[in-house]
C-alpha positions in Angstrom: 0.1 0.0 0.1 2.6 2.3 -0.5 1.5 5.6 -2.0 3.7 5.7 -5.0 3.2 2.6 -6.3 -0.6 2.9 -6.2 -3.0 3.6 -9.2 -3.1 3.0 -12.3 0.4 5.3 -13.3 2.8 4.8 -11.0 4.5 8.3 -10.1 8.0 8.2 -8.8 9.4 10.1 -5.8 12.8 11.0 -6.6 15.4 10.5 -4.6 16.5 14.1 -3.8 12.5 14.5 -3.0 12.8 11.6 -0.4 15.7 13.1 1.6 13.9 16.7 1.7 10.9 14.9 3.2 12.8 12.7 5.7 14.8 15.6 6.5 11.5 17.6 6.9 10.3 14.9 9.3 13.3 14.6 11.5 13.6 18.3 12.0 9.8 18.3 13.0 10.2 15.3 15.0 13.1 16.5 17.1 11.2 20.0 17.7 8.0 18.0 19.2 9.6 14.8 20.9 12.8 16.9 22.4 11.0 18.9 25.0 10.0 15.2 26.8 13.5 14.3 27.3 14.4 17.8 28.4 11.9 17.6 31.4 13.1 14.1 31.5 16.5 14.8 32.6 15.9 17.9 34.5 14.0 15.8 36.6 16.8 13.0 37.1 19.2 16.1 37.8 17.0 17.4 40.2 16.7 14.2 42.3 20.6 13.0 41.9 22.4 15.6 40.7 24.9 15.5 37.7 28.4 15.8 38.9 31.6 16.2 37.0 32.3 13.8 34.7 28.9 11.9 35.1 27.4 10.9 31.6 23.9 10.8 31.0 22.0 10.1 27.4 20.2 12.7 25.5 17.6 11.9 23.1 16.1 14.0 20.4 13.3 11.4 19.2 16.0 10.5 16.7 18.8 9.3 17.7 20.9 9.0 21.3 23.7 10.6 22.4 25.7 10.1 25.3 26.3 13.4 27.0 28.9 14.4 29.9 28.5 16.6 32.6 31.4 19.4 32.5 30.7 22.5 33.6 30.5 22.9 37.6 27.5 25.0 39.5 24.2 25.7 38.1 25.6 27.3 34.2 24.4 24.0 32.2 21.1 23.8 31.3 20.6 20.6 32.9 22.0 21.9 36.4 19.3 24.7 36.4 17.5 25.1 39.8 13.8 24.2 39.6 12.0 22.7 42.2 10.1 20.4 40.1 6.8 18.7 41.6 6.2 16.6 38.2 6.7 16.9 34.9 3.9 19.0 34.1 4.8 21.6 37.1 8.4 21.1 35.3 7.1 22.0 31.5 5.3 25.2 32.9 7.8 26.1 35.4 10.6 26.0 32.7 8.4 27.8 30.2 7.9 30.4 32.6 10.9 31.2 34.3 13.8 30.4 31.3 11.1 31.1 28.5 9.7 28.2 25.9 13.1 28.3 24.2 14.5 26.2 27.5 12.5 23.0 26.0 15.1 22.5 23.6 18.0 22.6 25.2 20.9 20.7 23.8 19.1 20.2 20.8 21.5 21.8 18.0 24.5 20.1 18.1 22.9 16.7 17.8 20.8 17.5 14.9 24.2 18.0 13.0 24.3 13.4 13.3 20.5 12.9 13.7 19.3 14.8 10.9 22.0 13.1 7.9 21.7 10.0 9.7 17.6 9.8 9.1 18.0 11.1 5.5 20.1 8.5 4.6 18.3 5.5 6.7 14.6 6.8 5.0 16.0 7.3 1.8 18.1 3.8 1.6 15.1 2.0 2.8 12.7 3.3 -0.2 15.4 3.2 -2.6 16.0 -0.7 -1.4 12.2 -0.9 -1.3 11.3 -0.5 -5.2 14.7 -2.2 -6.2 13.5 -5.2 -4.7 10.1 -4.9 -5.6 11.1 -4.7 -9.4 12.6 -8.0 -8.6 10.2 -9.9 -6.2 7.2 -8.7 -6.9 5.1 -5.9 -5.3 3.7 -8.2 -2.5 6.4 -10.1 -1.2 6.1 -10.0 2.2 9.6 -10.1 3.3 10.3 -7.0 1.3 10.4 -4.7 4.6 12.2 -6.6 6.3 15.4 -7.5 4.0 15.0 -3.3 3.2 15.2 -2.2 6.8 18.3 -4.2 7.7 20.1 -3.2 5.0 19.4 0.7 5.2 19.5 0.7 9.1 23.0 -1.1 9.0 24.3 1.2 6.5 23.0 4.4 8.2 25.0 2.7 11.5 28.0 2.3 10.0 28.4 5.8 8.6 27.8 7.4 11.9 29.0 5.6 14.2 32.4 7.0 13.8 31.1 10.0 14.4 29.6 9.8 17.6 32.6 8.7 18.4 34.3 11.8 17.4 31.5 14.2 18.6 32.0 12.4 22.3 35.6 13.2 22.2 34.9 16.9 21.5 32.2 17.2 24.0 34.5 16.0 26.7 37.5 17.9 25.7 36.3 20.6 24.1 38.9 19.8 21.1 39.9 22.4 18.1 39.8 21.2 14.8 43.4 20.7 14.3 43.7 18.7 17.8 40.7 16.4 16.8 42.7 15.7 13.8 45.5 14.6 15.7 43.4 12.6 17.7 42.0 10.4 15.1 45.0 10.2 13.0 47.0 8.8 16.4 43.8 6.5 17.1 43.9 5.5 13.4 48.0 4.8 13.7 47.9 2.8 16.8 44.9 0.6 16.5 43.7 0.7 12.9 40.5 2.0 11.3 38.4 -0.1 12.4 38.7 1.5 16.4 37.0 4.3 14.7 33.8 2.3 14.8 33.8 1.1 18.8 30.6 0.9 20.0 29.2 -0.3 16.8 28.3 -3.8 17.5 25.2 -3.0 20.4 24.3 -0.2 18.1 23.6 -2.6 15.4 22.1 -5.3 17.3 19.7 -3.1 19.2 19.0 -0.9 15.8 18.7 -3.4 12.7 16.7 -6.0 14.3 14.5 -2.3 15.5 14.2 -1.6 11.9 13.4 -5.0 10.5 10.7 -5.4 13.1 9.3 -1.5 12.7 9.0 -1.6 8.7 7.5 -5.6 8.9 5.1 -4.5 11.5 4.5 -0.9 9.9 3.2 -1.9 6.4 1.2 -5.0 7.7 -0.5 -2.6 10.0 -0.6 0.1 7.3 -2.1 -2.4 5.1 -4.6 -3.6 7.7 -6.3 -0.4 8.7 -7.0 0.4 5.1 -8.5 -2.4 4.6 -10.7 -2.2 7.8 -11.6 1.2 6.8 -12.6 0.7 3.1 -9.9 2.7 1.9 -7.4 2.3 -1.2 -5.2 4.7 0.3 -3.5 5.6 3.7 -4.6 8.4 5.4 -2.8 10.9 7.6 -3.9 8.9 10.9 -3.4 5.4 9.4 0.3 6.1 9.0 0.6 7.7 12.0 -1.0 5.0 14.2 1.0 2.9 12.0 4.2 3.8 13.0 3.4 4.6 17.1 2.3 0.5 17.3 5.1 -0.7 14.8 7.6 1.3 16.8 6.2 0.6 20.5 6.2 -3.7 19.2 10.4 -2.9 17.9 10.8 -1.2 20.9 9.8 -3.7 23.4 11.6 -6.6 21.5 14.9 -4.9 21.3 15.1 -3.3 25.0 17.5 -5.5 26.0 20.2 -4.3 23.7 19.1 -0.7 24.0 20.2 -1.3 27.8 23.3 -2.8 26.8 24.0 -0.3 24.4 23.9 2.4 27.2 25.7 0.6 29.2 28.4 0.2 26.6 28.2 4.1 25.3 29.1 4.8 29.3 32.0 2.1 29.2 33.2 3.6 26.1 33.6 7.2 27.1 35.3 6.3 30.3 38.0 4.1 27.9 38.2 7.3 25.3 38.2 10.6 28.0 39.5 9.1 31.3 42.5 7.5 29.8 42.4 4.1 31.7 45.6 2.2 30.8 43.7 -1.2 31.4 40.2 -0.7 30.2 37.6 -3.6 30.2 36.2 -4.0 27.0 33.1 -6.2 27.9 31.2 -7.6 25.0 27.7 -7.2 24.3 26.7 -11.2 25.8 28.7 -10.3 28.5 27.3 -7.3 29.8 24.0 -9.1 29.3 24.9 -12.2 31.5 26.4 -9.4 34.2 22.6 -7.8 33.8 21.0 -10.7 34.7 23.0 -12.2 37.1 22.8 -8.6 39.0 19.1 -7.9 38.6 17.4 -10.8 36.8 16.0 -10.6 33.0 14.0 -7.5 34.1 17.3 -6.1 34.4 17.1 -6.3 30.6 13.6 -4.3 30.4 14.9 -1.4 32.7 13.1 1.9 31.4 10.6 0.5 29.4 7.5 3.3 30.3 9.8 5.7 29.1 11.4 3.9 26.3 7.7 3.6 24.8 6.9 7.3 25.6 9.9 8.6 23.7 9.4 6.0 20.7 5.7 5.9 20.0 5.1 9.8 19.2 8.7 9.8 17.5 8.0 6.8 15.2 4.3 8.5 14.6 5.6 12.2 14.0 8.5 10.9 11.6 6.8 8.4 9.1 3.5 10.1 8.9 5.4 13.4 8.0 7.6 11.5 5.5 5.0 10.0 4.0 3.1 13.6 3.7 6.0 14.7 2.5 6.1 12.0 -0.4 2.3 12.4 -0.8 2.8 16.4 -2.0 5.8 15.6 -4.2 3.9 12.8 -5.7 1.4 15.3 -6.5 3.6 17.7 -7.9 5.3 15.2 -10.4 2.3 14.2 -11.6 1.1 17.6 -12.2 4.2 18.3 -14.4 3.4 15.0 -16.3 0.4 16.5 -17.0 2.3 19.6 -19.0 4.4 17.9 -20.6 
């Protein structure tokens, strides 16, 4: 039920148009979801103040970023005193006392990677889907799984070294010349593969998430269209399918998300504190340690906050993206009429 392949004549959307639609969706998703995470971090900092060198995860709805508490006093946005009584009270007090812009504190630096990663991911998914459908047929049910796996695999591989570099820059406030020296030294000592440390736990979380997400999204979209008696999916069908499929994938891959957060923290300690004998634990070792310490429930820590973040993010992103593609599809159809 892809809007680009329905009807008597196929009106395609170009890769450039897909990139524009996904970029717009990425920015809109960040603007709408980031305030939820900013408030969550402010509440966490109020309960347990962040000490210098402490790591915390910042999410803009598109990607999770490891941030490091560096500043002393209350100068950093996440250290400002608020005396919040709860989530709603935090929203209202931040807007009233600090201005509405404070709800997007820390967002711009994270968009430098999150938006390109999202553009690569969604554009690759659609291009792979078109290619596989042309080879295997329109009704092949495994196409979303294969396209989702390959697209996410590619996006993670491209972005992974940039995340390491971003963390290094944040931790030491490196200049670009110092950063170049750091990368050159790291490559000469440990090889190019060292720039992809942290790649494995990210792939183990994001690739299964992508496969589950796209498969369930296409199935739910088709099912909701049939139940509604519609030929083309509406904005609400895209929105609902995105939220439900994102939730299913988030629950299934949560253990890998827990491991990835621990691995990111370990990587930052190794890279920035210059531990002479760092302990590089594998993903499976970290999982076994979590189960031994907290039981299997430990692998599903933070389920509700993850769902609260991922469900709306997936819903907003996919519905905006599909709306953008539908807009370009109409523009392309009009152009064809006048040719």
